[in-house]
C-alpha positions as CSV (number, residue, x, y, z in Angstrom):
1,X,20.2,54.1,9.4
2,X,17.2,52.2,10.6
3,X,15.2,53.9,13.4
4,X,14.9,52.1,16.7
5,X,11.2,51.7,16.2
6,X,11.8,49.9,12.9
7,X,14.2,47.6,14.7
8,X,11.5,46.8,17.2
9,X,9.3,45.6,14.3
10,X,12.1,44.0,12.2
11,X,13.5,41.7,14.9
12,X,10.2,39.9,15.7
13,X,9.4,39.6,12.0
14,X,12.8,38.0,11.4
15,X,12.3,35.7,14.4
16,X,8.9,34.6,13.1
17,X,10.3,33.9,9.6
18,X,13.2,32.0,11.1
19,X,10.8,29.9,13.2
20,X,8.7,29.3,10.1
21,X,11.7,28.1,8.2
22,X,12.7,25.7,11.0
23,X,9.1,24.4,11.1
24,X,9.0,23.9,7.3
25,X,12.4,22.1,7.4
26,X,11.0,19.8,10.1
27,X,7.8,19.2,8.1
28,X,9.8,18.5,5.0
29,X,11.9,15.9,6.9
30,X,8.8,14.2,8.3
31,X,7.2,14.1,4.9
32,X,10.3,12.6,3.4
33,X,10.3,9.8,6.1
34,X,6.6,9.1,5.4
35,X,7.3,9.0,1.7
36,X,10.1,6.5,2.1
37,X,8.0,4.3,4.4
38,X,5.1,4.4,1.9
39,X,7.4,3.5,-1.0
40,X,8.7,0.5,1.0
41,X,5.2,-0.6,2.0
42,X,4.1,-0.3,-1.7
43,X,6.9,-2.6,-2.8
44,X,6.1,-5.1,0.0
45,X,2.5,-5.1,-1.1
46,X,3.4,-5.5,-4.7
47,X,5.5,-8.6,-3.8
48,X,2.7,-10.0,-1.6
49,X,0.1,-9.4,-4.4
50,X,2.3,-11.2,-6.9
51,X,2.7,-14.1,-4.5
52,X,-1.0,-14.3,-3.9
53,X,-1.8,-14.2,-7.6
54,X,0.6,-17.1,-8.2
55,X,-1.1,-19.0,-5.3
56,X,-4.6,-18.4,-6.8
57,X,-3.4,-19.5,-10.2
58,X,-2.0,-22.7,-8.6
59,X,-5.1,-23.4,-6.6
60,X,-7.5,-22.9,-9.4
61,X,-5.9,-25.3,-11.9
62,X,-8.5,-27.6,-13.3
63,X,-6.6,-30.8,-12.5
64,X,-6.1,-29.7,-8.9
65,X,-9.8,-28.8,-8.5
66,X,-10.8,-32.1,-10.0
67,X,-8.5,-34.0,-7.6
68,X,-9.8,-31.9,-4.6
69,X,-13.4,-32.5,-5.6
70,X,-12.9,-36.2,-5.9
71,X,-10.6,-36.8,-2.9
72,X,-11.7,-34.2,-0.3
73,X,-15.4,-33.7,-1.2
74,X,-16.3,-37.2,-2.5
75,X,-17.5,-35.8,-5.8
76,X,-17.5,-37.8,-9.0
77,X,-18.4,-37.0,-12.6
78,X,-22.2,-37.6,-13.2
79,X,-23.3,-40.9,-14.7
80,X,-25.1,-40.8,-18.0
81,X,-28.4,-41.3,-16.2
82,X,-27.8,-38.2,-14.1
83,X,-27.4,-35.9,-17.1
84,X,-30.5,-34.1,-18.3
85,X,-30.9,-33.3,-22.0
86,X,-33.4,-30.7,-23.0
C-alpha cells in the first residue's frame, strides 16, 4: 500500500504530467493547422510563380519587344550611316 505522504507527491506529479499532455496536444494541433496553412500558401505561390514566368516569357518575346519599341517608344532600326564599324 502507498503511504499517505507518497500520495501527496504522486497526485501533483500526475496532475502536472496530465497538464503537460494537454498542452502538448494543443501545441500539436496548432502546428498541424500552421502546416496545412503553409502547404496551401506554398501551392498558391507556386501557381502564381508559374503564371508570372509565363507572363515574363510572353512580354520578352523579340517580336513583341520590337513592336513595343517601334510603336510606343518611337524607336527604329539604325540607318547604315548610324552604324559604326571599327
